[in-house]
N, C-alpha and C positions, 0 to 999 in steps of 0.2 A: 525710364519706363521699364527697362529690363530688370533693374534693381527692385522695383515695386513688384513685378511679376515673381521674382525669386523669393521675396519676403512673403508674399501671399501664398506661394507654393509651399514654403516651409511651415507656415501657420496652418494651412488647410490640409496638408498631406496626411497627418495622423488620422484626421476624421475620415478622409477619403478611403483609408485602408481598414476602417473598423468593420468587423464582421458581427452580425447579429446572431446570437446563439441562445438556446434554451438554458436556463439555470434552475437547478433543483437540488437544494442542500437539505438532506434529511434531518429531521429533529429527533427527539428521544424515542419516538414511536417507530423510527426507521422509514417513515413515508414522507413525501413532500409533494408540492404542487409546482408545475412548470411556470416560470416567469421568463422574461427575455432580458438579455444583457449584451452590451457591446464588448466584443473581445478583439484583441490585437491581431491574431493570426489563425487560430483553430478553435473549433468547437469540440467538446468531448463528452463521452458518457463513461462512467466508471461503475464497476460492480465489485462489492466486497462480500465474499461468501466465507463463512466460518463453518468448519466441520469439527465434530467431536466424536471419536470412536467410529468414524465412517458415516455418521448421520449429519445431515445439514442442520446447523443450529441457527444460522442467521443468513439473510440474503438482502443486502442493502444497496440500492441504486442511487446514483447522483449524476448531475449534469452540470456543465459550466465551461469556462474557458480552459484551453489546454495548450501546452507547449510540446514540441516533438518528443523530448526525452521522457515525458509522462505517458506517452502512448505505447505502453508495453504491458505484458502480462508478468505478474510477480507473485511470489508466495512466501510465507513464513511458516515453517513446519516444525512443531515440537513433538512429533510422534503421534500421540493420541489426539492432539489438537492441531488443526491446520487452518490458516486463513489464506485465501487466494484472491488476488486483485486482477480483474480483466478490464480492458479499456477499448474504446472505439472512438477514433478521431476523424474529423472531416473538415473541409475548408470552404463550404458553401453556406449561404444564408439559412439559418434555422435547420441545419442538416442533422443535428443530434436529437432527432425525435425518438428514436428507438433506444432501449437500454443496451448496455454493453452485453456481449454474449456470455453464456455459461462457459466456465473453463473447460478446456479439452483435457481428458484424462491423460496425465503425464506418466512416463516410465522412469525407473531408476536411471540415473546418469553416471553411476560409478563413484561419485563423491560420497564420503562417509564422515559423519560428525557424531560427537557424543550427545546423548539426550538423557533426561532425568526420568527415572522410574522409581517411584516411592521416595526413599531417602538417599538414593545413590544416583550419581550423574555419570555412570560409566557404561551405560547401555549404548549400543551402536544404532544409529539411524541412517538408513540409506536415503540419500537426497534424490529428489525427483526433478525432471524437467530442467528449468533454468536456475535451480537452487545451487549456485556455485560457491556459496560462502557458508561457513559455520557461524552460528550466532550464540551469544551468551548474554543473559540479562539478569540483573538483580531487580526484583519487583517488590514493591511495598504491599504487604497484605496485613492489614491491621497495624500492629506495632512491630511486625517482623519484616526483615528483608530476606526474601527467598530467591533462589536461582533457578532459571529455566534455560534450557539449551536445545539446539536443533540446527536446522538448515534454513537458509534464506537466499532470496534472489538478490541480484546486484542493486535493483531499485530500492529494496527494503534497507540495504546497507548504505545507501547514499546519505550524504550529510543531512539533507532536508528531511528525508523520510525517517531516518533514525532519530532525529530530534523530535519529530512528531510522535513517534512511538514512545520515546523516553518520557515525553510529557503525558501521554495517555496512560502509561502503566506506572508512572511515578518511580522510574528507575533508569539506570544507565544501560545502554545497548552497545555491545561491542561485536564486531564482525572480523573474521579472518579467513584467509584462503589456505587450503591444504587440508588433507584428511586428518581428522581428529585434532585440529588446531585449537579447539575450544575445550582444552583438557583440564583446566584448573579444577581441583576437587571442591565440592560443595554439596549442600543439601537442597532438596527441592520441596515444593508444595504442590497442591492440586492445580493442574494446568487449566482446568475449566475457569479458574478465577481470572485468567488472562483474557478469556475470549470476549467479555463485554467491552473492555477498553479497546481491544484490537479491532473489533468490527467498526469502531468509530473512526478508524484511520481511513479516510477517503482521499483518493489522489487529487481530485479537483476541488480542494477546499480553500 
């Protein structure tokens, strides 16, 4: 009898701990409709906002299942273009009704990385907030491979996120720690070309 109880417990336990959350994965238009989904531990809402020259270019919201390490704020900063990800996580039924909050304005943190300005990648970029890494990426633009550089948060430089970004922009992403560690010389192209694929990077996908 005890063995039967144990077996039933093992079979039924995963279902007993499922959490119902809203899911909303934006399409090409950037909008979506809430549906519900069973999640293992947490519900989440994510927001991806892209800026160019100080103006907001895109603001995309999504909802879905989340894990603790995804419940953070992150950004990738190329100087004239910046993408910020904010999240909001919770652990009760259908608790992710509201979108993730707008990012809080962050201040320079003392880290410095190279960024690309015109055809040169020797300009200095002061990193903000939790941008603790320097980033460098080769991006496919038409038939050319061009380089972009800047600052990034730890989440952006994680194996999963960097793989997603690599897929989105069609190029390799490399991160390093230490001032001006992204120093290899190269040429650059218009950073605005990067923004469309970057805004498609949503944490809860």
